[in-house]
SERO-4910 file (N, C-alpha, C, O; in steps of 0.05 Angstrom, whole numbers):
BEGIN
 pado doro    nc1    nc2    nc3   cac1   cac2   cac3    cc1    cc2    cc3    oc1    oc2    oc3
  Unk    A    319    637    280    332    627    256    337    650    236    320    668    233
  Unk    A    359    649    222    366    669    202    348    667    178    344    645    167
  Unk    A    337    690    169    320    690    145    337    683    121    360    690    119
  Unk    A    324    670    102    338    660     78    340    681     56    321    696     52
  Unk    A    362    681     41    365    696     17    360    676     -6    375    656     -9
  Unk    A    340    681    -23    330    662    -42    333    673    -71    327    696    -76
  Unk    A    342    655    -89    341    661   -118    321    642   -131    325    618   -130
  Unk    A    300    653   -143    280    637   -156    285    638   -186    289    659   -198
  Unk    A    285    614   -199    292    613   -228    270    599   -243    263    576   -237
  Unk    A    259    612   -263    238    600   -280    236    616   -305    237    641   -305
  Unk    A    233    603   -328    232    617   -354    204    627   -360    200    642   -380
  Unk    A    184    620   -344    157    629   -348    152    653   -329    151    650   -305
  Unk    A    147    677   -341    145    701   -324    122    700   -303    126    708   -281
  Unk    A    100    689   -311     78    687   -292     84    669   -269     79    675   -246
  Unk    A     96    646   -275    103    627   -254    124    639   -236    124    635   -211
  Unk    A    143    654   -248    164    666   -232    153    687   -213    161    689   -190
  Unk    A    134    703   -224    121    723   -207    105    711   -184    105    721   -162
  Unk    A     92    688   -190     76    675   -169     94    664   -146     88    668   -123
  Unk    A    116    651   -154    133    640   -133    147    662   -117    151    660    -93
  Unk    A    154    684   -131    165    707   -116    146    718    -96    153    724    -73
  Unk    A    121    721   -104    101    731    -85     97    713    -61     96    723    -38
  Unk    A     96    687    -65     93    669    -43    117    669    -24    115    669      0
  Unk    A    141    669    -36    166    670    -20    168    696     -4    176    695     19
  Unk    A    161    718    -16    162    744     -2    142    745     21    146    761     40
  Unk    A    122    729     20    102    728     42    110    710     65     95    709     85
  Unk    A    133    696     63    141    678     84    160    692    103    179    705     95
  Unk    A    155    689    129    174    701    149    201    687    149    220    697    161
  Unk    A    203    664    136    229    650    135    248    662    114    271    655    113
  Unk    A    237    679     97    252    690     74    258    720     80    240    735     85
  Unk    A    284    727     77    291    755     81    292    771     55    285    794     54
  Unk    A    302    758     34    305    771      8    301    752    -14    310    729    -13
  Unk    A    287    760    -35    281    743    -59    291    758    -83    284    781    -88
  Unk    A    307    744   -100    314    754   -126    305    733   -147    300    710   -140
  Unk    A    303    741   -171    293    723   -192    312    723   -216    327    742   -221
  Unk    A    310    701   -231    325    699   -256    307    685   -276    292    666   -269
  Unk    A    307    694   -301    289    683   -321    299    659   -336    287    650   -356
  Unk    A    321    647   -327    332    624   -339    359    616   -327    369    630   -309
  Unk    A    370    594   -336    395    583   -325    418    602   -328    435    605   -310
  Unk    A    421    614   -352    444    632   -357    443    656   -339    464    663   -327
  Unk    A    420    668   -336    418    692   -318    423    683   -289    435    698   -274
  Unk    A    414    659   -282    418    650   -255    448    646   -249    457    653   -227
  Unk    A    463    635   -268    491    631   -265    506    658   -260    524    660   -244
  Unk    A    497    678   -275    509    705   -272    504    715   -243    523    724   -230
  Unk    A    479    713   -234    473    723   -207    487    706   -185    495    717   -165
  Unk    A    489    680   -190    503    663   -170    533    670   -169    545    667   -148
  Unk    A    544    679   -191    572    686   -191    577    713   -178    599    719   -169
  Unk    A    556    730   -178    560    757   -167    551    760   -138    560    778   -124
  Unk    A    534    742   -129    523    744   -101    521    718    -87    527    697    -99
  Unk    A    513    719    -62    511    695    -46    482    690    -39    468    708    -31
  Unk    A    474    665    -42    446    657    -36    445    632    -18    463    615    -20
  Unk    A    425    631     -1    422    608     16    406    586      2    411    562      6
  Unk    A    388    594    -16    370    574    -28    363    582    -56    359    605    -63
  Unk    A    362    561    -73    355    564   -101    329    549   -107    328    525   -105
  Unk    A    308    564   -114    283    552   -123    285    550   -153    288    570   -167
  Unk    A    284    526   -163    293    521   -191    272    505   -207    264    483   -198
  Unk    A    264    515   -230    247    500   -248    265    479   -262    289    483   -265
  Unk    A    253    457   -270    268    435   -282    271    440   -312    294    439   -322
  Unk    A    249    445   -326    250    447   -355    252    477   -363    234    492   -360
  Unk    A    276    484   -374    280    511   -383    298    510   -408    314    491   -411
  Unk    A    295    529   -427    312    529   -450    341    537   -442    345    550   -422
  Unk    A    360    529   -458    388    535   -451    397    516   -430    399    491   -434
  Unk    A    404    526   -407    413    510   -384    388    501   -368    374    517   -356
  Unk    A    383    475   -369    360    464   -354    367    463   -324    390    465   -315
  Unk    A    346    460   -308    349    460   -279    368    439   -268    384    445   -251
  Unk    A    365    415   -278    383    393   -268    412    399   -275    430    395   -258
  Unk    A    417    409   -299    444    416   -307    455    439   -290    479    438   -282
  Unk    A    439    459   -283    447    481   -267    454    470   -238    474    479   -226
  Unk    A    438    452   -228    443    441   -202    470    426   -201    485    428   -181
  Unk    A    477    413   -223    503    399   -224    526    419   -225    547    415   -213
  Unk    A    522    442   -239    543    462   -240    548    475   -213    570    484   -208
  Unk    A    529    474   -195    532    486   -169    554    471   -153    565    483   -134
  Unk    A    560    447   -160    581    432   -145    608    445   -147    626    440   -131
  Unk    A    612    462   -167    637    476   -170    640    500   -150    662    510   -147
  Unk    A    618    508   -138    619    531   -120    630    522    -93    625    500    -84
  Unk    A    644    541    -80    655    535    -53    632    532    -33    634    515    -15
  Unk    A    612    549    -35    589    548    -16    563    549    -32    550    570    -32
  Unk    A    556    528    -45    532    528    -62    506    531    -45    505    522    -22
  Unk    A    486    543    -56    460    545    -42    447    517    -42    453    500    -58
  Unk    A    428    514    -23    411    491    -23    393    493    -48    387    515    -57
  Unk    A    384    470    -58    367    470    -83    340    457    -77    339    435    -66
  Unk    A    319    472    -84    292    460    -83    281    463   -111    279    485   -122
  Unk    A    273    441   -123    260    441   -149    230    446   -146    217    434   -130
  Unk    A    220    464   -162    192    471   -163    183    469   -192    189    486   -208
  Unk    A    168    448   -198    163    442   -226    136    427   -230    125    416   -211
  Unk    A    127    427   -254    103    412   -262    110    385   -273     92    370   -281
  Unk    A    136    378   -273    145    353   -285    153    333   -263    176    331   -256
  Unk    A    133    318   -252    138    300   -230    158    278   -237    171    267   -220
  Unk    A    159    271   -263    177    249   -272    207    256   -269    224    239   -271
  Unk    A    213    281   -263    241    290   -260    251    286   -232    274    293   -226
  Unk    A    234    276   -214    242    274   -186    267    257   -182    283    263   -164
  Unk    A    269    235   -197    293    217   -193    318    233   -199    337    231   -183
  Unk    A    319    248   -221    343    264   -227    348    284   -205    371    290   -198
  Unk    A    327    295   -194    330    315   -173    344    303   -148    361    316   -136
  Unk    A    336    279   -141    349    266   -118    378    260   -124    395    261   -107
  Unk    A    384    253   -149    411    246   -157    430    269   -155    454    265   -150
  Unk    A    420    294   -158    437    317   -155    435    329   -127    443    351   -122
  Unk    A    424    312   -109    423    319    -81    407    344    -75    415    361    -58
  Unk    A    385    347    -89    367    369    -83    355    366    -55    350    343    -46
  Unk    A    350    388    -42    339    387    -15    310    378    -15    301    364      3
  Unk    A    296    386    -36    267    380    -37    258    382    -66    271    393    -83
  Unk    A    234    371    -71    223    370    -98    193    376    -96    178    359    -85
  Unk    A    184    399   -105    156    407   -102    143    406   -129    153    417   -149
  Unk    A    120    393   -131    105    392   -156     83    413   -156     67    414   -138
  Unk    A     83    429   -178     62    449   -181     35    437   -185     33    416   -198
  Unk    A     13    449   -175     13    472   -158     20    464   -129     11    443   -119
  Unk    A     37    479   -116     47    473    -90     32    489    -69     26    512    -73
  Unk    A     25    476    -47     11    490    -25     30    507     -9     54    502     -9
  Unk    A     20    527      4     37    544     21     49    528     43     72    532     51
  Unk    A     34    508     54     44    491     75     68    475     66     88    473     80
  Unk    A     66    464     42     88    447     31    113    464     25    135    456     30
  Unk    A    108    488     15    131    506      9    144    515     35    169    517     37
  Unk    A    128    520     56    140    529     81    156    506     93    176    511    107
  Unk    A    148    481     89    163    459     99    190    457     86    210    451     99
  Unk    A    191    463     60    216    463     45    234    485     55    259    482     58
  Unk    A    223    508     61    239    531     72    250    524     99    273    532    105
  Unk    A    235    510    115    244    502    142    268    483    139    287    485    154
  Unk    A    266    464    120    288    445    116    313    460    106    335    453    114
  Unk    A    309    480     90    332    496     80    345    511    103    369    513    104
  Unk    A    329    523    121    341    537    144    357    518    161    379    525    170
  Unk    A    347    494    165    361    474    181    387    466    168    408    463    181
  Unk    A    386    462    141    410    454    126    431    476    127    455    470    130
  Unk    A    423    501    124    443    523    125    454    526    153    478    533    156
  Unk    A    438    521    173    448    523    201    469    502    206    490    507    219
  Unk    A    464    477    196    484    456    200    510    462    185    532    458    196
  Unk    A    507    473    161    531    479    145    547    501    158    572    502    157
  Unk    A    534    520    171    547    543    183    558    537    211    571    554    223
  Unk    A    553    513    221    563    506    248    545    515    270    551    511    293
  Unk    A    522    528    263    503    536    284    485    513    292    482    494    276
  Unk    A    474    513    316    456    491    323    432    490    305    418    510    301
  Unk    A    428    467    293    405    464    274    379    462    289    378    449    310
  Unk    A    358    476    280    332    473    293    322    445    289    328    432    270
  Unk    A    305    437    308    294    410    307    277    407    282    260    424    276
  Unk    A    282    386    267    267    381    242    238    376    249    232    360    267
  Unk    A    220    388    235    191    385    240    177    373    215    153    367    216
  Unk    A    192    369    194    180    358    170    197    335    160    220    333    165
  Unk    A    184    318    145    198    295    132    192    296    102    172    308     94
  Unk    A    210    284     86    205    284     57    180    268     50    174    248     64
  Unk    A    166    276     30    142    261     21    150    237      5    136    216      6
  Unk    A    173    239     -9    182    217    -27    211    212    -22    226    231    -17
  Unk    A    219    187    -22    248    180    -19    256    164    -44    240    148    -55
  Unk    A    281    168    -53    292    154    -76    308    130    -66    328    134    -51
  Unk    A    300    106    -73    313     81    -64    324     66    -88    313     67   -110
  Unk    A    345     51    -84    356     34   -106    335     15   -115    321      2   -100
  Unk    A    333     12   -142    314     -6   -154    324    -35   -150    345    -42   -160
  Unk    A    309    -52   -135    319    -79   -130    318    -97   -155    329   -119   -155
  Unk    A    304    -87   -176    301   -104   -200    316    -93   -225    311   -101   -247
  Unk    A    334    -73   -220    349    -62   -243    363    -37   -235    365    -30   -211
  Unk    A    373    -23   -255    388      1   -250    370     24   -243    346     23   -248
  Unk    A    382     46   -233    366     70   -228    353     70   -201    359     53   -183
  Unk    A    336     89   -197    322     93   -171    292     89   -174    281     93   -195
  Unk    A    280     81   -152    251     80   -150    242    101   -130    254    105   -109
  Unk    A    222    116   -137    211    136   -119    189    123   -103    170    112   -113
  Unk    A    192    124    -77    174    111    -58    162    132    -39    177    147    -26
  Unk    A    136    133    -38    123    152    -19    129    143      9    125    120     16
  Unk    A    137    162     26    145    155     53    121    142     68    125    124     84
  Unk    A     97    152     63     74    141     77     69    112     71     56     98     86
  Unk    A     80    102     48     75     74     40     95     55     54     91     30     52
  Unk    A    116     66     66    136     49     80    124     41    107    116     58    123
  Unk    A    123     14    112    110      4    136    130      1    159    124      9    182
  Unk    A    153    -10    154    173    -13    175    201    -16    162    203    -22    138
  Unk    A    221    -13    179    249    -14    170    264    -31    190    261    -28    214
  Unk    A    281    -50    180    297    -68    197    326    -62    193    335    -57    171
  Unk    A    341    -62    215    370    -58    213    383    -83    202    375   -106    208
  Unk    A    404    -79    185    418   -101    173    447    -93    170    456    -86    148
  Unk    A    462    -92    191    490    -83    191    491    -53    184    478    -37    198
  Unk    A    506    -46    164    507    -18    155    484    -10    138    483     13    129
  Unk    A    465    -28    133    443    -23    116    416    -23    131    415    -33    153
  Unk    A    396    -13    118    369    -15    128    352    -29    107    353    -22     83
  Unk    A    336    -48    116    317    -62     98    290    -47     99    277    -47    120
  Unk    A    283    -35     77    258    -19     76    235    -37     66    237    -49     44
  Unk    A    214    -38     81    191    -54     73    167    -35     67    156    -22     85
  Unk    A    161    -33     41    140    -15     32    117    -31     20    119    -55     16
  Unk    A     95    -16     14     72    -30      3     77    -43    -23     65    -63    -30
  Unk    A     96    -31    -39    101    -42    -66    126    -60    -67    134    -67    -89
  Unk    A    138    -66    -44    161    -84    -44    182    -76    -24    178    -58     -8
  Unk    A    205    -90    -25    226    -86     -6    250    -73    -19    256    -79    -43
  Unk    A    264    -57     -4    287    -42    -15    310    -42      6    305    -46     30
  Unk    A    334    -38     -3    357    -36     14    368     -8     12    371      3     -9
  Unk    A    375      4     35    386     31     36    409     31     56    408     21     78
  Unk    A    431     44     47    455     46     65    450     69     84    456     92     78
  Unk    A    440     63    107    433     83    127    428     69    154    420     46    155
  Unk    A    432     84    175    427     73    202    398     79    209    386     98    199
  Unk    A    387     63    228    359     68    237    358     95    252    338    109    251
  Unk    A    380    101    266    380    127    280    377    150    261    362    169    267
  Unk    A    392    149    239    390    170    219    362    172    206    351    193    203
  Unk    A    351    149    200    324    148    188    303    158    208    284    172    200
  Unk    A    306    151    233    287    160    253    287    190    255    267    203    258
  Unk    A    311    202    254    314    231    255    301    244    231    287    264    234
  Unk    A    305    233    207    294    245    183    264    240    180    250    257    170
  Unk    A    256    216    187    228    208    182    210    209    206    186    205    204
  Unk    A    221    215    229    205    217    254    181    235    251    159    227    261
  Unk    A    184    258    239    160    276    237    137    263    221    114    273    223
  Unk    A    143    242    205    122    229    190    110    205    205     93    191    194
  Unk    A    117    201    231    106    180    247    123    156    250    113    136    261
  Unk    A    148    156    242    166    134    246    178    135    273    188    156    282
  Unk    A    178    112    287    190    111    314    205     85    318    198     65    308
  Unk    A    227     87    333    243     64    339    231     48    362    229     58    385
  Unk    A    221     24    357    208      8    377    227    -14    388    221    -27    408
  Unk    A    250    -17    375    270    -38    382    296    -29    369    295    -14    349
  Unk    A    318    -38    379    344    -29    368    346    -37    338    362    -25    323
  Unk    A    331    -57    330    333    -67    302    308    -61    286    306    -69    263
  Unk    A    289    -45    296    264    -41    282    254    -12    285    252     -1    307
  Unk    A    248      0    262    235     26    260    208     22    247    206      9    226
  Unk    A    187     34    259    160     28    249    146     54    242    148     74    256
  Unk    A    131     54    220    112     75    213     86     70    229     71     52    222
  Unk    A     81     87    249     58     82    266     32     86    251     10     78    261
  Unk    A     33     98    228      9    100    211     -1     73    202    -24     70    193
  Unk    A     16     52    203      8     25    195      3      7    219     -2    -17    216
  Unk    A      5     18    243      2      1    267    -28     -6    271    -46     10    266
  Unk    A    -32    -31    280    -60    -40    284    -65    -48    313    -87    -42    324
  Unk    A    -45    -60    326    -50    -70    353    -24    -72    368     -3    -81    357
  Unk    A    -23    -65    394      0    -68    411     -8    -89    432    -26    -84    448
  Unk    A      7   -111    433      0   -133    451     23   -138    470     45   -144    462
  Unk    A     17   -136    496     38   -140    517     44   -170    520     27   -187    516
  Unk    A     69   -175    527     78   -203    532     85   -205    562     89   -185    575
  Unk    A     87   -230    571     91   -235    599    118   -225    610    120   -218    633
  Unk    A    138   -223    593    165   -215    601    169   -185    601    191   -176    605
  Unk    A    147   -170    597    149   -140    597    154   -128    570    152   -103    567
  Unk    A    159   -144    550    162   -133    523    134   -133    510    114   -137    524
  Unk    A    133   -128    484    107   -127    471    111   -134    441    134   -136    432
  Unk    A     89   -137    427     90   -142    399     71   -121    386     48   -117    394
  Unk    A     81   -108    365     65    -88    350     56   -101    324     73   -108    307
  Unk    A     30   -104    320     19   -116    296     13    -93    276      1    -73    283
  Unk    A     21    -98    251     16    -78    230     -8    -87    213    -16   -110    215
  Unk    A    -18    -69    196    -42    -75    181    -38    -97    161    -57   -110    152
  Unk    A    -13   -102    152     -8   -124    133     -3   -151    146      3   -170    133
  Unk    A     -6   -152    173     -2   -176    187     26   -180    199     30   -199    214
  Unk    A     45   -163    193     72   -164    204     71   -159    234     56   -141    243
  Unk    A     87   -173    249     89   -169    277    118   -160    284    137   -174    277
  Unk    A    120   -138    297    146   -126    304    151   -127    334    134   -118    349
  Unk    A    174   -138    343    179   -139    371    184   -111    382    197    -94    369
  Unk    A    174   -106    406    178    -80    419    194    -84    444    188   -100    462
  Unk    A    216    -69    446    234    -72    470    220    -63    495    203    -45    495
  Unk    A    228    -75    517    215    -68    543    217    -39    550    197    -27    560
  Unk    A    240    -26    544    243      2    552    226     21    535    223     44    543
  Unk    A    215     12    513    199     30    496    169     25    498    153     39    486
  Unk    A    161      4    513    133     -4    513    115     19    525     95     26    513
  Unk    A    123     30    548    106     51    561    103     75    543     81     85    540
  Unk    A    125     85    531    124    108    514    107    103    489     92    120    480
  Unk    A    109     78    479     94     71    455     64     70    461     47     79    445
  Unk    A     57     59    484     29     57    493     18     86    495     -5     91    486
  Unk    A     33    103    507     24    131    510     20    144    483      0    158    479
  Unk    A     38    139    465     36    152    438     13    141    422     -1    155    408
  Unk    A      8    115    425    -15    102    411    -41    104    426    -62     97    416
  Unk    A    -39    114    451    -62    115    469    -75     87    471    -99     84    471
  Unk    A    -56     68    474    -65     40    476    -64     29    504    -71      6    509
***
């Protein structure tokens, strides 16, 4: 995979130096440049080409979210990963289609996962074969069923997903949500977090699985910890048993 060219932007010198040091220590990164704020970042973005922008949210002058919106004017904008201490800004980050959102202090493992996703995104954009995704987002932004805006839902709290035409019905610990997406797409994105397709109409987070019970016709039923029972197609029973060691 091609090493990434990264521009890190933060108005705090110590924070900027820290993120630069961590990025330079990653084999996924070929070159790191820094900018002390949004205005300086815009100048550098106009003069050079970058694969990835590590961006603080709260900055004087041009804030991170505003800068991310300005990137839409570029012919080939970099991927954007927000690295911030302001977790409440995550909804805005998803709305500007950020690739990832990391809350300080961030672990090296979490940062490396974001870099891997950036490499995959750049490969897809460039027409090269994208490497197999090995990480899934920790949080997903879903339409609020009780009002306007988005709700941030931790992926691990989602128990199962049902197909509903062009939509997916998301069943999470704190309620149900609707998302315009196919189960195939969600399985690809969320598979690394333990989601697997057990039926053409059902995607299950195996972290919530409790029991796999075979039926006389060769199919099975997967019981979840909340009492939900999900039908398992005949063709997936053997693979699911092997994966669950059941």
